[in-house]
matplotlib code that plots the C-alpha trace (Angstrom):
import matplotlib.pyplot as plt

x = [141.1, 143.8, 147.5, 149.4, 147.1, 146.6, 150.9, 150.9, 148.4, 149.8, 153.5, 151.8, 150.7, 154.1, 155.4, 153.1, 153.9, 157.4, 156.9, 154.7, 156.8, 156.1, 153.5, 149.8, 147.4, 146.2, 142.6, 144.9, 146.4, 143.3, 142.0, 144.9, 144.8, 141.3, 141.9, 144.4, 141.7, 139.2, 141.8, 142.9, 139.3, 138.9, 142.0, 141.7, 144.9, 144.0, 146.5, 146.6, 146.8, 147.1, 147.1, 145.3, 144.6, 148.4, 149.4, 147.0, 147.9, 151.7, 151.0, 148.9, 152.0, 154.5, 152.3, 152.0, 155.4, 156.4, 154.0, 155.0, 158.9, 158.2, 156.1, 158.9, 161.3, 159.2, 158.9, 156.8, 156.1, 155.4, 159.1, 159.8, 160.4, 161.4, 160.4, 162.5, 164.5, 164.6, 163.5, 163.8]
y = [102.1, 100.7, 102.4, 100.9, 101.8, 105.9, 105.9, 104.6, 107.2, 109.8, 109.3, 108.9, 112.9, 114.1, 112.6, 115.0, 118.0, 117.4, 117.4, 120.7, 122.1, 126.4, 126.0, 124.8, 127.2, 128.0, 125.7, 122.6, 122.8, 123.7, 120.6, 118.3, 119.4, 118.2, 115.2, 114.4, 114.9, 112.6, 110.1, 110.5, 109.8, 106.8, 105.4, 102.1, 101.2, 97.7, 95.0, 93.6, 89.7, 87.4, 83.5, 81.5, 81.1, 80.3, 83.8, 85.5, 83.7, 84.2, 87.9, 88.2, 86.1, 88.5, 91.5, 90.3, 89.2, 93.4, 94.4, 92.2, 93.3, 97.2, 96.9, 95.2, 97.5, 100.3, 102.0, 103.4, 100.9, 103.8, 103.8, 100.7, 99.9, 96.2, 93.1, 91.9, 88.8, 88.1, 85.1, 83.3]
z = [141.4, 143.3, 144.8, 141.8, 139.0, 140.6, 140.5, 137.2, 135.7, 137.5, 136.6, 133.0, 133.5, 135.1, 131.5, 129.5, 132.1, 131.5, 127.9, 128.0, 130.2, 129.5, 127.4, 129.6, 129.8, 133.8, 132.3, 131.3, 135.1, 137.2, 134.8, 135.8, 139.7, 139.3, 138.2, 140.4, 143.2, 141.4, 141.6, 145.0, 146.0, 143.9, 145.3, 147.7, 149.8, 150.3, 149.5, 146.1, 147.0, 144.0, 144.1, 146.5, 150.3, 151.3, 150.0, 151.7, 155.5, 154.2, 153.7, 157.1, 159.1, 157.7, 159.2, 162.1, 162.7, 161.7, 164.2, 166.9, 166.5, 166.5, 169.5, 171.4, 170.0, 170.8, 167.2, 165.4, 162.3, 160.0, 159.7, 159.3, 155.5, 155.6, 158.1, 160.5, 159.4, 163.0, 164.1, 160.4]

ax = plt.figure().add_subplot(projection="3d")
ax.plot(x, y, z, "-o")
ax.set_aspect("equal")
plt.show()
């Protein structure tokens, strides 16, 4: 299951839990935690690229540009939300 689908399922579960606030048994809580663990175990974090090869190449190009700009500035790539617009 892709990470986007996993997040969608977790949000539906959160909605269910919020509706039943104060009325969940220990067994239900245990089953939910077990389900979340299983969901996380079977989640893939690969990019979801649709379309032709051009789309994939454009995505790879953006990632490479981001890596070049972060290594040049000695920044941690995990701290950057959006690609740099430098050179566009």
